[in-house]
C-alpha positions in Angstrom: -25.1 -55.8 14.6 -26.7 -52.1 16.1 -24.9 -49.2 17.2 -26.1 -47.2 20.6 -27.9 -44.0 20.0 -24.7 -42.5 22.4 -22.1 -43.1 19.3 -24.2 -41.9 16.6 -24.6 -38.9 18.8 -20.7 -39.1 19.5 -20.0 -39.7 15.4 -22.3 -36.7 14.2 -20.2 -34.4 16.9 -17.1 -35.3 15.6 -17.9 -34.9 12.0 -19.1 -31.4 13.2 -15.9 -30.4 15.0 -13.8 -31.7 11.8 -16.7 -29.3 9.5 -16.5 -26.4 11.8 -12.7 -26.4 11.6 -11.9 -26.2 8.1 -14.4 -23.4 7.9 -13.4 -21.6 10.3 -9.5 -22.4 8.4 -10.7 -21.4 5.3 -10.3 -17.9 5.7 -9.1 -17.3 2.5 -11.1 -14.8 0.0 -11.0 -16.2 -3.4 -9.8 -13.4 -5.4 -12.7 -12.3 -8.0 -12.4 -12.9 -11.3 -10.5 -10.9 -14.2 -11.2 -11.0 -17.8 -8.9 -12.4 -20.8 -7.9 -8.7 -21.3 -8.7 -4.7 -21.4 -11.8 -5.5 -24.7 -13.5 -7.7 -22.2 -13.2 -5.6 -19.5 -13.8 -2.4 -20.9 -17.1 -4.7 -22.5 -17.8 -5.7 -19.3 -17.7 -2.2 -18.0 -20.3 -1.4 -19.8 -22.1 -4.9 -19.7 -22.5 -3.3 -15.8 -20.4 -6.3 -14.6 -17.2 -3.8 -14.5 -18.7 -1.9 -10.9 -15.8 1.2 -9.7 -16.2 2.3 -5.9 -17.2 5.8 -4.8 -13.9 7.2 -5.0 -15.6 10.5 -3.6 -17.7 8.8 -0.6 -18.5 11.8 2.3 -17.2 12.0 5.8 -18.9 10.3 7.9 -19.3 11.9 11.9 -17.7 9.2 13.5 -13.8 10.4 11.7 -11.8 13.7 12.7 -10.6 14.7 9.5 -7.5 17.6 9.7 -7.1 19.0 6.3 -3.8 20.2 4.5 -1.5 20.2 7.0 2.1 21.8 5.7 4.1 18.9 6.3 7.5 20.7 4.4 7.9 24.0 2.4 11.0 23.3 -0.4 11.9 25.3 -3.1 8.1 27.9 -2.4 6.0 24.6 -2.6 4.4 24.0 0.4 3.5 20.5 1.0 0.6 18.8 3.0 -1.0 15.2 4.4 -4.1 15.0 5.7 -4.7 12.9 8.6 -8.4 10.9 9.7 -9.0 10.1 13.5 -11.5 8.3 14.9 -13.4 10.8 17.0 -13.8 7.7 20.1 -10.5 7.9 19.8 -8.8 6.7 23.9 -5.2 5.7 23.3 -2.1 5.9 20.5 -3.5 3.8 17.2 -2.0 2.4 14.7 -1.2 4.5 11.4 -1.6 4.0 7.8 -0.3 6.1 5.3 -1.9 6.4 2.0 0.6 7.2 -1.1 -0.8 8.1 -4.3 -0.3 7.1 -7.9 -0.3 9.6 -11.1 3.6 8.6 -13.0 5.8 10.8 -10.5 3.6 13.4 -12.4 -0.4 14.5 -11.4 -2.5 12.3 -8.9 -3.7 13.7 -5.4 -4.2 13.2 -2.2 -7.8 11.9 -1.9 -7.4 9.7 -4.1 -7.1 7.1 -1.7 -10.3 8.7 -0.1 -12.2 5.1 0.4 -9.0 3.1 1.7 -8.6 6.7 4.1 -12.1 6.6 6.1 -12.3 2.3 5.5 -10.1 2.2 7.6 -10.3 4.9 10.3 -13.4 3.3 11.0 -11.9 0.0 11.6 -10.4 2.3 14.1 -6.7 2.3 12.5 -5.5 6.1 12.6 -4.9 6.9 8.6 -2.9 9.5 5.9 -2.8 10.8 2.7 0.4 12.9 1.8 0.9 15.0 -1.2 4.7 15.3 -3.3 6.4 17.2 -5.7 5.7 15.9 -9.0 8.8 15.0 -11.5 7.6 18.4 -13.3 8.5 20.2 -10.7 12.1 18.0 -9.1 13.2 15.3 -10.6 14.4 12.1 -8.8 15.0 11.6 -5.5 13.1 14.9 -4.8 9.6 12.6 -4.3 11.2 10.4 -2.1 12.6 12.7 0.0 9.8 14.2 0.3 7.5 11.8 1.3 10.2 9.9 3.6 9.9 13.8 6.0 6.2 13.0 5.7 6.6 10.0 7.8 9.3 11.9 10.2 6.4 15.0 10.5 4.2 12.0 11.7 5.9 10.6 14.1 7.1 13.7 15.5 3.1 15.4 15.6 2.6 11.3 17.2 1.4 12.6 20.3 -1.2 15.6 18.9 -3.1 12.8 16.4 -3.4 10.1 18.6 -0.6 8.3 16.7 1.1 4.9 17.9 4.9 5.6 15.8 5.6 2.3 16.4 3.0 0.9 14.3 3.3 2.5 10.9 2.6 1.1 7.3 3.2 3.3 4.4 0.4 1.8 1.8 0.6 3.7 -2.8 -0.3 2.4 -5.7 2.1 2.5 -9.4 3.7 5.6 -8.6 2.6 5.8 -5.3 3.6 2.0 -4.5 7.1 2.3 -6.1 7.8 5.3 -2.9 5.8 3.7 -0.5 8.5 0.5 -1.2 11.0 3.4 -1.3 10.4 4.4 2.7 10.7 0.5 3.8 13.3 -0.4 2.2 16.1 2.9 2.4 15.4 4.0 6.0 19.2 3.4 6.5 20.3 4.8 3.1 21.7 8.0 4.2 21.6 9.3 0.7 17.5 9.2 0.9 17.8 11.8 4.3 17.7 15.4 4.0 15.7 18.5 3.2 13.0 18.1 6.0 12.9 20.0 9.4 12.7 16.8 11.5 15.8 14.6 9.3 16.2 13.2 13.4 13.4 11.5 14.0 14.0 7.8 12.3 11.7 6.7 9.4 11.7 3.2 9.7 7.7 1.7 8.6 7.0 -1.5 9.8 4.5 -2.5 7.2 4.4 -1.8 4.0 1.9 -2.7 0.6 2.7 -2.0 -3.1 -0.2 -2.2 -5.2 1.1 -2.8 -8.9 4.1 -0.7 -8.0 7.2 -0.8 -10.1 10.3 -2.1 -8.4 13.0 -2.4 -10.8 13.3 0.7 -13.1 17.0 -0.4 -14.7 14.6 -3.5 -17.1 13.6 -2.3 -20.7 10.3 -1.9 -20.6 10.7 0.7 -17.5 14.0 1.8 -19.8 11.9 2.9 -22.4 9.3 4.5 -20.6 9.1 8.7 -20.9 7.2 8.9 -17.2 10.9 7.3 -16.1 12.7 9.8 -18.1 11.0 12.3 -16.4 10.5 11.5 -13.0 15.1 10.5 -13.1 15.5 13.3 -15.3 16.9 12.4 -18.0 17.6 8.7 -20.2 19.5 5.6 -18.7 22.5 6.5 -20.5 22.2 9.6 -19.4 22.3 8.8 -15.9 22.4 4.8 -15.1 23.1 5.2 -11.2 19.9 7.2 -10.5 18.0 4.5 -12.2 19.5 1.6 -9.9 19.3 4.6 -6.6 15.8 5.1 -8.2 14.9 1.0 -8.2 13.8 -0.1 -4.7 14.3 -4.1 -5.0 18.5 -2.6 -4.7 17.9 -1.2 -1.9 15.6 -4.4 -0.2 17.9 -5.7 2.4 17.4 -8.8 5.7 15.8 -7.1 8.6 13.1 -5.1 5.5 9.4 -5.0 7.3 6.7 -7.4 5.2 5.8 -6.2 2.3 2.4 -7.0 0.9 1.7 -7.3 -2.9 -0.8 -6.9 -5.4 -0.7 -7.3 -8.7 -2.6 -8.0 -12.2 -1.5 -9.7 -15.2 -2.9 -7.4 -17.7 -1.9 -4.6 -16.4 0.1 -2.7 -19.4 1.3 -0.1 -17.4 3.0 -1.6 -14.5 4.0 -5.2 -16.1 3.4 -7.7 -14.1 7.0 -9.1 -14.0 7.5 -5.7 -12.1 6.6 -7.7 -8.7 7.2 -11.2 -9.7 10.6 -9.1 -9.6 10.1 -7.9 -6.0 8.9 -11.0 -5.0 11.4 -13.1 -5.6 14.1 -11.0 -4.5 12.3 -10.4 -0.6 12.3 -14.8 -0.4 15.9 -14.4 -2.0 16.5 -12.4 1.9 13.8 -13.7 4.1 12.1 -11.1 4.1 8.3 -12.1 4.9 6.4 -10.8 2.1 2.1 -12.4 0.9 2.0 -11.9 -2.7 -1.0 -11.3 -4.1 -1.2 -12.3 -8.5 -5.0 -11.2 -10.0 -5.6 -13.2 -13.0 -6.7 -10.7 -16.0 -7.1 -8.1 -14.2 -5.2 -4.4 -14.5 -3.3 -1.1 -13.9 -5.3 0.7 -10.6 -7.6 -2.5 -10.6 -8.9 -2.1 -6.8 -11.2 1.1 -8.7 -13.6 -2.0 -9.0 -15.3 -2.7 -6.4 -14.8 -6.7 -6.0 -10.9 -6.1 -6.3 -11.3 -3.8 -3.7 -12.9 -5.2 -1.1 -10.4 -8.0 -2.5 -7.5 -5.9 -1.1 -9.6 -4.5 1.9 -10.0 -8.2 3.4 -5.8 -8.9 3.0 -4.4 -5.5 3.8 -6.9 -6.0 7.1 -5.1 -9.4 7.6 -1.8 -8.5 7.2 -2.2 -4.9 9.7 -3.7 -6.8 12.2 -0.4 -9.4 11.9 1.6 -7.2 11.7 0.9 -3.7 13.5 -1.6 -4.7 16.2 -3.6 -2.9 18.3 -3.1 -3.0 21.8 -4.6 -5.8 23.7 -6.1 -6.3 19.7 -8.7 -3.6 20.4 -10.1 -1.7 18.2 
């Protein structure tokens, strides 16, 4: 039996087309291989297997930097934010607001400079904000501050080329907690105040939570001194405040889509916190995506391969939730 050359050619085209479709569908990035525990992680670092990102990159000439813009003054504290804008910006662009961590008692708004610059290079307006620490003022001070920063950015949107209807909040650890509080409490009057721009609505269109605490009423959270300092007392002294300060308490079905990253060997904020968040979002039908990275600790995105992984999925998430106009950069 003979097979014509034409049939062979058609068969090869079908095979190649199928392979091409399979490659296009398989666009997910595999998570970087983790470690059994923090001991082996440290050993990997000493052996050069764990490489850290450059946390203090230079600002390239194609990015315009606006530093230390005062967005709020309260109790003699001057709170500031930075903005990074693509120099070739021709029309309003989506805005990504990064909130640093530090157990609500430390950290710096420059801690996420690698993210700020990388996403600004892609055409986004990026911003990073300061807020009052727990030694300056207890909850809800930090929440009121970060919400005021969002309102300030919206009020000054025209000045900095921001599309106020396409904003995402991103934070790690305590910053993740505050990002969720922004996203899930836009309609909660309790967290609207102390801001010159309180008439400006605070809703955002997307949330990225990197290993942030979601429920401060768990036994683990209630036992932590940093939580006591943030709230201003132990759980028995202020149970209502612990509940109010838990982002998971405020989630409703109309809340913004949420992207979650958490490492399974995190001993600062247990991965169970993000498991609870995922379950609650699913229960209420809030769109979400959860990356539970096996064998990675707290602040895992300081490692280069994890950072690249997070940026890959953050970029895809932003394209879905706050897309550029007409798909352009």
